[in-house]
TIMIVO-930219 format. One line per 3 residues: number of its first residue (from 1); their letters; for each residue y, z, x of C-alpha. Coordinates in steps of 0.2 Angstrom, whole numbers, plus 2048, in hexadecimal, padded with zeros to 3 digits. Layout:
BEGIN
NUM> A> Y Z X ~ ...
END
This chain:
BEGIN
1> MPT> 2B6 6C1 CFD ~ 2A7 6C7 CF3 ~ 2A9 6C9 CE0
4> EIK> 29E 6D8 CE0 ~ 2AC 6E3 CE6 ~ 2AF 6F0 CD8
7> KEV> 2C1 6F4 CD1 ~ 2BD 707 CD1 ~ 2C0 706 CE4
10> TLE> 2D2 70A CE0 ~ 2D9 717 CED ~ 2C9 720 CF2
13> IVH> 2C3 728 D02 ~ 2B4 71E D08 ~ 2AA 71C D18
16> VLF> 2AB 70B D21 ~ 2A0 703 D2E ~ 2A9 6F4 D36
19> LDI> 29F 6E9 D41 ~ 2A2 6D8 D4A ~ 299 6CD D56
22> VGY> 2A0 6CE D68 ~ 2A5 6BD D6F ~ 2A3 6B4 D5E
25> SKR> 2B3 6A9 D60 ~ 2AC 6A2 D70 ~ 29C 69B D68
28> LTD> 299 68A D60 ~ 29B 688 D4D ~ 288 686 D4A
31> EQQ> 285 695 D56 ~ 291 6A0 D4C ~ 289 69C D3C
34> ALI> 278 6A1 D43 ~ 27E 6B1 D4A ~ 286 6B6 D3A
37> DQL> 275 6B2 D31 ~ 26C 6BD D3E ~ 279 6CB D3B
40> NQV> 277 6CA D28 ~ 264 6CB D2A ~ 266 6DA D36
43> VRS> 272 6E4 D2A ~ 267 6E0 D1B ~ 258 6E8 D23
46> SAV> 261 6F9 D24 ~ 259 705 D18 ~ 26A 70E D16
49> FQK> 272 6FD D11 ~ 264 6F9 D05 ~ 265 70A CFD
52> AEG> 278 70A CFB ~ 277 6F8 CF4 ~ 269 6FC CE8
55> VDR> 273 709 CDF ~ 283 6FE CE0 ~ 28C 70A CEC
58> LIK> 290 6FE CFA ~ 29E 6F1 CFC ~ 29B 6E3 D08
61> IPT> 2AA 6D9 D10 ~ 2A7 6CB D1B ~ 2B4 6C9 D29
64> GDG> 2AF 6B8 D31 ~ 2A8 6BF D41 ~ 2A0 6CF D39
67> MAL> 2A2 6DA D2A ~ 2A8 6EA D23 ~ 29C 6F5 D19
70> IFY> 2A4 702 D0D ~ 299 711 D08 ~ 29E 71E CFB
73> NSP> 293 72D CFD ~ 294 734 D0F ~ 29A 730 D20
76> EQP> 288 732 D26 ~ 284 722 D1C ~ 28E 715 D27
79> VEC> 288 71F D37 ~ 275 71E D32 ~ 278 70C D2D
82> ALE> 280 708 D3E ~ 271 711 D48 ~ 264 707 D3E
85> ISR> 26E 6F6 D41 ~ 26F 6FB D54 ~ 25C 6FE D55
88> ELK> 258 6EE D4C ~ 264 6E4 D57 ~ 258 6E7 D66
91> GFP> 24E 6D9 D5F ~ 25D 6CD D60 ~ 263 6CE D72
94> ELL> 26F 6BF D6F ~ 278 6C8 D61 ~ 285 6D3 D69
97> VRM> 28D 6DF D5C ~ 299 6EE D5D ~ 29C 6FA D4E
100> GVH> 2A9 706 D49 ~ 2A9 714 D3B ~ 2B7 71C D32
103> SGP> 2BA 726 D22 ~ 2CA 723 D19 ~ 2D3 71C D09
106> VSA> 2D0 70B D03 ~ 2D8 703 CF4 ~ 2D5 6F4 CE8
109> VTD> 2DF 6E4 CEB ~ 2DE 6D3 CE2 ~ 2DE 6C3 CEC
112> LND> 2E5 6B2 CE8 ~ 2D5 6AE CDE ~ 2D7 6BD CD3
115> RTN> 2C8 6C5 CDC ~ 2C8 6D8 CDF ~ 2C7 6DC CF2
118> AAG> 2C8 6EC CFC ~ 2D6 6F0 D09 ~ 2DE 6FF D10
121> IGI> 2E0 70A D1F ~ 2CE 710 D1E ~ 2C8 6FE D23
124> NVA> 2D6 6FB D2F ~ 2D2 70B D39 ~ 2BF 707 D39
127> QRV> 2C4 6F6 D41 ~ 2CF 6FE D4E ~ 2C1 70A D53
130> MDC> 2B5 6FC D54 ~ 2C1 6F2 D5F ~ 2C0 6FF D6C
133> GDS> 2AE 6FC D70 ~ 2A3 6EF D78 ~ 292 6E8 D73
136> GHI> 286 6F5 D6D ~ 293 703 D6B ~ 294 70D D5B
139> LLS> 2A5 715 D5B ~ 2AB 722 D4E ~ 2BC 728 D4A
142> KRV> 2C0 73A D4D ~ 2C0 73E D3A ~ 2AE 737 D39
145> AED> 2A8 740 D48 ~ 2AF 751 D42 ~ 2A6 74F D32
148> LQQ> 296 74B D3B ~ 298 75A D47 ~ 295 766 D38
151> YGR> 282 760 D39 ~ 278 766 D48 ~ 26E 756 D49
154> WRP> 27D 74B D4D ~ 286 756 D5A ~ 27B 751 D69
157> HLH> 27F 73E D66 ~ 292 740 D64 ~ 29C 73C D74
160> DLG> 2AF 73F D74 ~ 2B9 730 D7C ~ 2CA 737 D78
163> EVE> 2D9 72D D72 ~ 2DA 71B D74 ~ 2EA 710 D72
166> VKH> 2E6 701 D66 ~ 2F2 6F4 D5E ~ 304 6F8 D5C
169> GVQ> 303 707 D67 ~ 2F9 711 D5A ~ 2ED 71E D61
172> VHV> 2DB 720 D5A ~ 2D0 72F D60 ~ 2BE 728 D62
175> FNL> 2AD 72E D65 ~ 29E 725 D6B ~ 28E 727 D62
178> YTD> 27D 723 D6A ~ 26B 729 D6A ~ 25C 725 D75
181> GAG> 259 716 D6A ~ 269 710 D64 ~ 27C 70E D69
184> NPD> 283 70B D7A ~ 286 71A D86 ~ 291 710 D92
187> LPE> 2A4 713 D92 ~ 2AC 705 D88 ~ 2B6 6F9 D93
190> KLR> 2C6 6FC D8A ~ 2C5 70E D8F ~ 2C3 709 DA2
193> QPK> 2D3 700 DA3 ~ 2E1 709 DAC ~ 2EF 70F DA1
196> PTR> 2FF 706 DA6 ~ 30E 710 DAD ~ 31C 710 DA1
199> RSE> 32D 70B DA8 ~ 336 71A DA1 ~ 32C 725 DAD
202> PTP> 337 729 DBC ~ 328 729 DC8 ~ 318 71F DC9
205> APA> 30A 728 DBF ~ 2FC 72F DCA ~ 2EB 726 DCA
208> RPA> 2E3 72A DB9 ~ 2D1 729 DB3 ~ 2CC 716 DB1
211> QNV> 2CF 717 D9E ~ 2DC 719 D90 ~ 2D6 72B D8B
214> KTA> 2E2 739 D8B ~ 2DC 748 D96 ~ 2DA 756 D89
217> RER> 2D5 764 D95 ~ 2E2 76D D9F ~ 2D6 778 DA8
220> ASI> 2C9 773 DB5 ~ 2B9 76B DAE ~ 2AA 765 DB8
223> CVL> 29B 75A DB7 ~ 28E 75F DC4 ~ 284 74F DC7
226> PFA> 272 751 DCC ~ 271 753 DDE ~ 267 745 DE7
229> NMS> 256 749 DEF ~ 258 743 E00 ~ 247 74B E06
232> GDR> 23E 73B E06 ~ 231 743 DFB ~ 231 740 DE8
235> EQE> 228 750 DE6 ~ 237 75A DED ~ 241 754 DDD
238> YFS> 23F 765 DD5 ~ 248 76D DE3 ~ 258 762 DE3
241> DGI> 258 763 DD0 ~ 256 776 DD1 ~ 265 777 DDD
244> TED> 270 76D DD1 ~ 26B 778 DC2 ~ 26F 788 DCB
247> IIT> 280 782 DD0 ~ 283 77D DBE ~ 27E 78E DB8
250> DLS> 289 797 DC5 ~ 298 78D DC1 ~ 295 790 DAE
253> KVS> 298 7A2 DB2 ~ 2AA 79F DB6 ~ 2B4 7A1 DA7
256> ALD> 2C3 796 DAD ~ 2B7 787 DAF ~ 2B0 77B DA2
259> IIS> 29F 775 DA9 ~ 295 766 DA1 ~ 284 76B D9C
262> RNT> 275 768 DA6 ~ 26D 75C D9A ~ 27D 751 D99
265> AFT> 27F 751 DAC ~ 26C 74C DAF ~ 26E 73C DA4
268> FKD> 276 735 DB4 ~ 267 739 DBF ~ 261 72B DC9
271> KPV> 26F 71F DC3 ~ 27D 717 DCD ~ 28D 721 DC8
274> DVR> 29F 71D DC8 ~ 2A7 72E DC9 ~ 2B7 729 DC0
277> QVA> 2AD 722 DB2 ~ 2A3 732 DB1 ~ 2B2 73C DB0
280> AQL> 2BA 731 DA3 ~ 2AA 731 D98 ~ 2A8 744 D99
283> RVS> 2BA 748 D99 ~ 2B9 753 DA8 ~ 2C6 755 DB6
286> HVL> 2B9 756 DC4 ~ 2A8 750 DC9 ~ 29C 759 DD6
289> EGS> 28F 74E DDE ~ 284 751 DED ~ 273 750 DF5
292> VRK> 265 75B DFB ~ 259 759 E0A ~ 24B 766 E0C
295> AAG> 23F 765 E1B ~ 237 770 E28 ~ 23E 781 E21
298> RVR> 250 779 E21 ~ 25B 773 E13 ~ 26A 768 E15
301> ITA> 276 767 E06 ~ 285 75B E05 ~ 291 75E DF7
304> QLI> 2A2 756 DF2 ~ 2AE 75A DE4 ~ 2B7 74B DDE
307> DGS> 2C7 74A DD3 ~ 2C2 73F DC4 ~ 2D3 738 DC2
310> NDS> 2D5 72F DD3 ~ 2C4 730 DDB ~ 2CB 73B DE9
313> HVW> 2C1 749 DF2 ~ 2C8 75A DEE ~ 2BA 763 DF9
316> AER> 2AB 75D E02 ~ 29F 766 E0E ~ 28E 764 E16
319> YDR> 283 773 E19 ~ 274 774 E24 ~ 26B 785 E23
322> DLN> 25B 78E E24 ~ 252 78C E13 ~ 252 79F E12
325> DIF> 265 79E E10 ~ 264 793 E00 ~ 26B 7A1 DF5
328> ALQ> 27A 7A5 E00 ~ 27D 792 E01 ~ 27D 790 DEE
331> DEI> 28A 79E DED ~ 294 796 DFB ~ 295 785 DF2
334> SRA> 29A 78D DE1 ~ 2A7 798 DE9 ~ 2AE 789 DF3
337> IVD> 2B0 77F DE3 ~ 2B9 78D DDA ~ 2C4 78F DE9
340> ALK> 2C8 77C DEA ~ 2CD 77C DD8 ~ 2D8 78C DDA
343> VKL> 2CF 795 DCD ~ 2CF 7A8 DCD ~ 2BE 7B1 DCB
346> LPE> 2BD 7C0 DC1 ~ 2B3 7CF DC9 ~ 2A4 7CE DBD
349> EKK> 2A4 7BB DC0 ~ 2A2 7BD DD3 ~ 293 7C9 DD0
352> AIA> 28B 7BD DC3 ~ 28C 7AF DD0 ~ 285 7BA DDE
355> RRG> 277 7C0 DD2 ~ 266 7B7 DD5 ~ 255 7B9 DCD
358> TEN> 24E 7BA DDE ~ 254 7BB DF0 ~ 243 7B4 DF7
361> VDA> 244 7A1 DFA ~ 231 79F DF9 ~ 230 7A7 DE7
364> YNL> 23F 79D DE2 ~ 237 78D DE8 ~ 227 791 DDE
367> YLM> 231 795 DCF ~ 23B 784 DD0 ~ 22A 77B DD1
370> ARE> 224 784 DC1 ~ 234 782 DB8 ~ 234 76F DBB
373> SYT> 222 76E DB5 ~ 227 777 DA5 ~ 237 76D DA1
376> TGF> 22F 75C DA5 ~ 21E 75F D9C ~ 218 763 D8B
379> EGD> 215 775 D84 ~ 203 772 D7E ~ 1FD 76B D8F
382> GRR> 1F1 779 D95 ~ 1EF 773 DA6 ~ 201 773 DA9
385> NET> 203 784 DA2 ~ 1F5 78B DAE ~ 1FF 783 DBC
388> IIR> 20F 78B DB7 ~ 206 79C DB6 ~ 1FF 79A DC8
391> LCR> 20F 795 DCF ~ 219 7A3 DC7 ~ 20B 7B0 DCA
394> RAV> 20D 7AC DDD ~ 220 7AD DDB ~ 21F 7BF DD4
397> EID> 212 7C4 DE1 ~ 220 7C0 DEE ~ 22E 7C8 DE3
400> PNY> 228 7D3 DD5 ~ 239 7D5 DCF ~ 23C 7C2 DCB
403> AEA> 240 7C3 DB8 ~ 241 7B0 DB5 ~ 230 7AD DBD
406> WAL> 228 7BB DB1 ~ 230 7B3 DA2 ~ 229 7A2 DA6
409> IAM> 218 7AA DA9 ~ 21A 7B1 D97 ~ 21E 7A0 D90
412> AEM> 20F 798 D98 ~ 203 7A6 D93 ~ 209 7A6 D81
415> LLR> 206 793 D80 ~ 1F5 794 D88 ~ 1F0 7A1 D7B
418> SSS> 1F8 798 D6D ~ 1EF 787 D70 ~ 1DF 78D D77
421> SGG> 1D5 79D D7B ~ 1DE 7A1 D8C ~ 1EE 7AA D90
424> GDG> 1E9 7BC D91 ~ 1F4 7C7 D87 ~ 1FE 7B8 D81
427> GLA> 20C 7BB D8D ~ 213 7CC D86 ~ 211 7D6 D96
430> AAE> 21A 7C9 DA0 ~ 228 7C7 D93 ~ 22B 7DA D93
433> RAL> 22A 7DB DA6 ~ 238 7CD DA6 ~ 243 7D7 D9A
436> ELN> 240 7E7 DA4 ~ 248 7DE DB3 ~ 255 7D4 DA9
439> ADL> 259 7D9 D97 ~ 265 7CB D95 ~ 259 7BD D9A
442> AEA> 259 7B2 D8A ~ 249 7A9 D8E ~ 23F 7B9 D8F
445> HAV> 246 7BE D7E ~ 241 7AC D77 ~ 22F 7AD D7D
448> KAR> 22D 7BE D76 ~ 233 7B7 D66 ~ 225 7AA D67
451> IFS> 218 7B7 D6B ~ 21D 7C2 D5C ~ 21D 7B2 D51
454> EEK> 20B 7AF D57 ~ 206 7C0 D52 ~ 20F 7BE D41
457> RHD> 21C 7CC D45 ~ 22A 7C1 D3D ~ 238 7CE D3C
460> EAS> 236 7D3 D4F ~ 235 7C0 D53 ~ 245 7BD D4A
463> REI> 24E 7CB D53 ~ 249 7C5 D64 ~ 24E 7B2 D61
466> ETA> 25F 7B7 D5A ~ 261 7C1 D6A ~ 25C 7B3 D75
469> LRL> 268 7A7 D6B ~ 276 7B3 D6E ~ 273 7B5 D80
472> DPE> 271 7A2 D84 ~ 274 796 D75 ~ 273 787 D81
475> SHQ> 262 78B D88 ~ 255 77D D84 ~ 247 789 D84
478> VNK> 250 795 D78 ~ 254 787 D6C ~ 242 781 D6C
481> CAA> 23C 792 D69 ~ 248 795 D5B ~ 243 784 D53
484> LLR> 230 788 D54 ~ 232 799 D4D ~ 23B 793 D3E
487> FRQ> 22E 785 D3C ~ 220 791 D3C ~ 229 79B D2F
490> QRL> 22A 78B D25 ~ 23D 78A D26 ~ 23D 778 D2A
493> EES> 24F 774 D26 ~ 255 782 D31 ~ 249 77D D3F
496> IPY> 251 76B D40 ~ 262 770 D49 ~ 258 779 D56
499> FEK> 24C 76B D59 ~ 25A 75F D5A ~ 263 76A D67
502> AVA> 254 76C D71 ~ 252 759 D71 ~ 264 757 D77
505> LEE> 263 764 D84 ~ 253 75D D8D ~ 251 74B D8E
508> GDF> 23F 74C D93 ~ 23A 757 D83 ~ 230 74B D79
511> GSA> 227 75A D70 ~ 237 75F D67 ~ 23A 74D D62
514> GML> 228 74C D5B ~ 22B 75C D51 ~ 23B 754 D49
517> ITC> 22F 746 D43 ~ 225 753 D3A ~ 234 75C D32
520> YTA> 23D 74D D2C ~ 22D 745 D25 ~ 22A 755 D1B
523> LGN> 23B 755 D15 ~ 23A 743 D0F ~ 248 73D D1B
526> REA> 23F 72D D21 ~ 24E 726 D2B ~ 250 736 D35
529> ARR> 23D 736 D38 ~ 23D 725 D3E ~ 24C 729 D4A
532> AAE> 242 738 D50 ~ 233 72D D53 ~ 23D 721 D5E
535> ITL> 244 72F D69 ~ 232 736 D6A ~ 22B 725 D6F
538> ARA> 238 721 D7C ~ 236 732 D84 ~ 223 731 D84
541> EKV> 223 71F D8B ~ 22F 725 D99 ~ 223 733 D9D
544> LAH> 214 727 D9D ~ 21D 71B DA9 ~ 21C 729 DB6
547> DPN> 20C 732 DB0 ~ 201 725 DA7 ~ 1F3 732 DA4
550> NGS> 1FE 73E D9B ~ 1F4 742 D8B ~ 202 74D D83
553> AMG> 20F 73E D84 ~ 202 733 D7C ~ 1FF 740 D6E
556> HGS> 211 740 D69 ~ 213 72E D6D ~ 205 728 D62
559> DAL> 20C 732 D53 ~ 21D 72A D56 ~ 215 719 D57
562> AVL> 20C 71C D46 ~ 21D 721 D3E ~ 225 711 D45
565> GQG> 217 706 D3D ~ 20E 702 D4D ~ 1FD 709 D47
568> ERA> 1F2 6FE D52 ~ 1FC 703 D62 ~ 1FB 715 D5D
571> KDW> 1E8 714 D5C ~ 1E7 70C D6D ~ 1F0 71A D74
574> MAR> 1E4 726 D6C ~ 1D5 71E D72 ~ 1DC 71D D84
577> ALL> 1E2 72F D84 ~ 1D1 736 D7E ~ 1C8 72D D8C
580> IDP> 1D5 735 D99 ~ 1D8 746 D91 ~ 1CB 74A D84
583> ENL> 1CD 75D D85 ~ 1E0 75D D81 ~ 1E0 766 D71
586> TMR> 1F2 764 D6C ~ 1F1 751 D70 ~ 1E2 750 D64
589> YNF> 1EC 75A D57 ~ 1FB 74D D58 ~ 1EE 73F D56
592> VCA> 1E9 747 D46 ~ 1FB 748 D40 ~ 1FD 735 D43
595> LAN> 1EC 731 D3A ~ 1EE 73C D2B ~ 201 73B D28
598> HLN> 206 72A D2D ~ 1F7 71F D2F ~ 1EE 725 D1F
601> EKE> 1DD 727 D28 ~ 1D7 738 D22 ~ 1C5 736 D27
604> AAL> 1CA 731 D39 ~ 1D6 740 D39 ~ 1C9 74C D34
607> EML> 1BD 745 D42 ~ 1CB 747 D4F ~ 1CF 759 D49
610> GPA> 1BD 760 D49 ~ 1BC 762 D5C ~ 1CD 76A D5D
613> FEK> 1CA 777 D50 ~ 1BB 77D D59 ~ 1C6 782 D69
616> MGA> 1D8 784 D64 ~ 1E0 795 D65 ~ 1E8 7A0 D58
619> GLV> 1FA 798 D5A ~ 1F4 786 D56 ~ 1E8 78C D48
622> NHA> 1F7 795 D40 ~ 202 785 D43 ~ 1F5 77A D3A
625> KID> 1F5 786 D2B ~ 208 783 D28 ~ 20A 772 D30
628> PDM> 210 765 D23 ~ 208 757 D2D ~ 1F7 75F D28
631> DPL> 1FB 75E D15 ~ 1F2 74D D12 ~ 1E2 756 D18
634> REH> 1E5 768 D11 ~ 1DA 766 D01 ~ 1CC 75D D0A
637> PRF> 1BC 768 D0A ~ 1B9 764 D1C ~ 1CA 769 D21
640> KAM> 1C9 779 D18 ~ 1B8 77D D20 ~ 1BE 779 D31
643> LAA> 1CE 784 D2F ~ 1C4 792 D28 ~ 1B8 791 D37
646> AEK> 1C6 791 D44 ~ 1CF 7A0 D3C ~ 1BE 7AA D3C
649> RVE> 1BC 7A5 D4E ~ 1CD 7AA D53 ~ 1CD 7BB D4A
652> SSS> 1BC 7BF D52 ~ 1C2 7BC D63 ~ 1D3 7C5 D61
END
């Protein structure tokens, strides 16, 4: 064992990262040495490892097929290190590694060669946690997960797998940690194995989830999987997704049920699904799946509620109705599920499920199209916002009392006015109309907060956003508005948890991930900025795979590439995007951020910024005034002159 281990380790609480190479013992001796050399190279490339080693606050213990790394300062250190190692391992596909993290006591021991070593339950538990995983997994003990849950940025990435039986009948409670670019989201093989029936039990145990996890929930819990679009038309996807989201919303109103969030459920979209595995992974008692076919004024919905413990059908039904019956049909499905689970509905819950934003199917259909455009696009895309306004305006022509449509009009008008000169009154009238119709509509309060923020009415904005958060703390739109409000008030650290939650709630949101790059860079957290850049790039690339001409995705993606050290590729994206979408102002703005802040090309940044400053609206001008990404340019005479001219133009037009 290494001589650098210090004697002051004696009986101290430390934070242990244990890792080993999967299948190591089956490899030839020369292959084993090559793998160990590769692993050492990967581990030493970690910035967290280097920093801890540089200040002599790291213990390294080789274990033959891996190693244990002992950190002193914080449980975040081994977790950050594990994520960096996981990302680096993508360049070594032949190197299959699993990792486990635990915080616990370690004491000093002396070996036969009179060398000081480290041992104790802290190391042993870390190894037991790691042993539960497969290649790519980063598993955490419950103690570490509970420490991380105190920080908003970690919560979306922690997934409770429950208690697992390890050696000598010991139970360890493990969490799976994964992000867009690191870790392994699959359920570990060890947790898929059926629990053996004990001889002491008088009767055979019923079929259990295919894992060793104890079911913690006593009351019914459901994951509503995205209903499959069977219409034969990809453009009808918005309708099947809308039906799924509305069923999730309806069931969430039932206090006796626990419903998995829309974002988590939609991670299974377009993927082959093992229902028992989903139930085990999410620790739910039931899974609802189904399909939607919409054609020629008719809608056919099939739905089945499945017991997650044994894959049996609790309830199943097929509905073939006139499209105008869609709302009654949604109510019927929700009530059938409640009845099948023998759950009692409170009177106010019955009313809440029956309450709809509209009873007109044409208005509803238009709103679903607009909502999909909002959730899958980028806020600064002017053409998208104009489309949303057209769709929702038509919806409220059909049903003037459709509060949700009015709120979405308000959001799109506010965004148009913020980024360019359009948008009428900036959405205020539409937001107030929405709140007249439904004073408890969180999204309407959130957009009103954004409008007040644009007008520098900060106290009123703060009151509105607090109301929105109280009404619906799980809304993607509300959390994104809360984050941007705090960012504009230059409260960067307070904005980060809301941006992180927005990223977690909507997997297509590359804009919030891009804002995290700005926040973490400004606060000097390079590791977190790099992590945010990886998420941003992954999401932008996913959008571009379906929409190669999406300038907004290329704008944020190029900034992410610059952060990740891929400057030439970032410039290639810029050149292509400017040919495709030269009038996209927010895209140009993001190119400026990349050039000025990460590529150190200030003159190119100023050239890029000039045409944008000539046309951008008050919101984007005000954003530039406080945006830390503009700090490298802020004292340049050209920047000062362009900003002053833009402010004068905006003031004269208001």
